[in-house]
Each structure stands twice: as structure tokens, then as C-alpha cells.
C-alpha positions as CSV (number, residue, x, y, z in Angstrom):
1,X,-5.5,-29.9,-8.6
2,X,-6.6,-28.4,-5.3
3,X,-10.0,-26.7,-5.4
4,X,-9.5,-24.2,-2.6
5,X,-6.7,-22.0,-1.4
6,X,-6.3,-18.8,0.7
7,X,-4.8,-15.4,0.4
8,X,-3.9,-13.2,3.3
9,X,-3.9,-9.4,2.8
10,X,-1.7,-7.2,5.1
11,X,-2.7,-3.6,5.2
12,X,-2.5,-0.9,8.0
13,X,-1.4,-3.4,10.7
14,X,-4.2,-5.7,9.9
15,X,-4.4,-9.1,8.2
16,X,-7.5,-10.4,6.3
17,X,-7.7,-14.0,5.0
18,X,-9.8,-14.8,2.0
19,X,-10.7,-18.0,0.3
20,X,-10.3,-18.7,-3.4
21,X,-12.3,-21.4,-5.1
22,X,-11.2,-22.9,-8.4
23,X,-13.7,-22.9,-11.3
24,X,-12.7,-25.7,-13.7
25,X,-15.2,-24.6,-16.3
26,X,-13.4,-21.2,-16.8
27,X,-10.0,-22.4,-15.4
28,X,-9.8,-19.4,-12.9
29,X,-9.6,-18.8,-9.2
30,X,-12.5,-16.8,-7.7
31,X,-11.9,-15.0,-4.5
32,X,-14.6,-14.8,-1.8
33,X,-14.7,-11.5,0.1
34,X,-16.5,-10.5,3.3
35,X,-19.4,-8.2,2.6
36,X,-17.9,-5.1,4.2
37,X,-21.3,-3.3,4.0
38,X,-23.1,-5.9,6.0
39,X,-20.2,-6.7,8.3
40,X,-17.9,-3.6,8.6
41,X,-14.3,-4.4,9.4
42,X,-11.8,-1.9,10.7
43,X,-8.0,-2.1,11.0
44,X,-6.4,-1.6,14.5
45,X,-5.8,2.0,13.3
46,X,-9.5,2.7,12.8
47,X,-9.5,2.5,9.0
48,X,-12.3,0.6,7.2
49,X,-11.8,-2.2,4.7
50,X,-13.6,-1.5,1.5
51,X,-14.4,-3.2,-1.8
52,X,-13.6,-1.3,-5.0
53,X,-17.3,-1.5,-5.9
54,X,-18.5,0.3,-2.8
55,X,-20.6,3.3,-3.9
56,X,-22.0,4.8,-0.7
57,X,-19.1,7.1,0.2
58,X,-19.8,10.8,0.2
59,X,-16.1,11.4,-0.6
60,X,-16.0,9.4,-3.8
61,X,-15.5,11.0,-7.1
62,X,-19.1,12.0,-8.3
63,X,-18.2,11.1,-11.9
64,X,-17.3,7.5,-11.0
65,X,-18.9,7.1,-7.5
66,X,-17.0,4.1,-6.3
67,X,-14.1,3.3,-4.0
68,X,-12.1,1.7,-6.8
69,X,-11.3,5.0,-8.4
70,X,-10.6,6.8,-5.1
71,X,-7.0,7.8,-4.2
72,X,-7.7,7.1,-0.5
73,X,-8.2,3.3,-1.1
74,X,-4.9,1.6,-0.5
75,X,-4.5,-1.9,-1.9
76,X,-1.7,-4.4,-1.6
77,X,-1.6,-4.9,-5.4
78,X,-3.0,-2.6,-8.1
79,X,-5.3,-5.4,-9.3
80,X,-6.8,-6.2,-5.9
81,X,-10.6,-5.8,-5.4
82,X,-10.4,-4.9,-1.7
83,X,-8.3,-2.4,0.3
84,X,-8.3,-0.1,3.2
85,X,-9.7,3.5,3.1
86,X,-7.1,6.0,4.3
87,X,-9.4,9.1,4.2
88,X,-8.8,10.7,7.6
89,X,-12.4,12.1,7.6
90,X,-13.7,8.5,7.8
91,X,-11.2,7.1,10.3
92,X,-12.6,5.9,13.6
93,X,-11.1,7.9,16.5
94,X,-9.8,5.8,19.4
95,X,-11.5,8.0,22.0
96,X,-14.9,8.2,20.2
97,X,-16.1,5.0,22.0
98,X,-14.5,5.7,25.4
99,X,-17.3,7.9,26.7
């Protein structure tokens, strides 16, 4: 059995490839994600990639406090652990860096 494979996410005109490593002890594939807090990643449309466990957003539901419960987080599949934030208040503006 192969021990590594990849998955490519396609969201908001962007693609992001992740690596999955097989854990034979538990017979599961474990996906490795970029640490979006340390290395922010934005789509070409200025939207930020986020993990469902991100808790630093001022717009998150105060009861839950994470991106995973936020309706602005768009994911390819409902069970995905990463996605793109579609909150327009957090979107980078194309002209913001042109000055």
C-alpha cells in the first residue's frame, strides 16, 4: 500500500495541494495542512484560507469562537477541515496595496 497521497482543494479560483500520510497503526489517512496562522494564504480574489479550528476571528460566533461553525467559511466538502473565508469585511482589497 502506498504511504502518501495528495489532495487538491479548489476554492475561490485557487487550488491548494495537501499531503496525506497513511498511519498503519490506526488504518487511516492523516492530512497535513499549512499553518495558515503562521503562513497566511489568500485566494486570487483576496479571501483567506482558514482552518476550522481557527479561533482568532472577531466575527466568529462568541458561543463557539471558531471558523468551523462560521457560515462564512466555504469548504469543498462538509467534512473538510480547511476552507476559504467569504466574509467581505475580511477580504483583501486589490487597491489596498497599490499606494
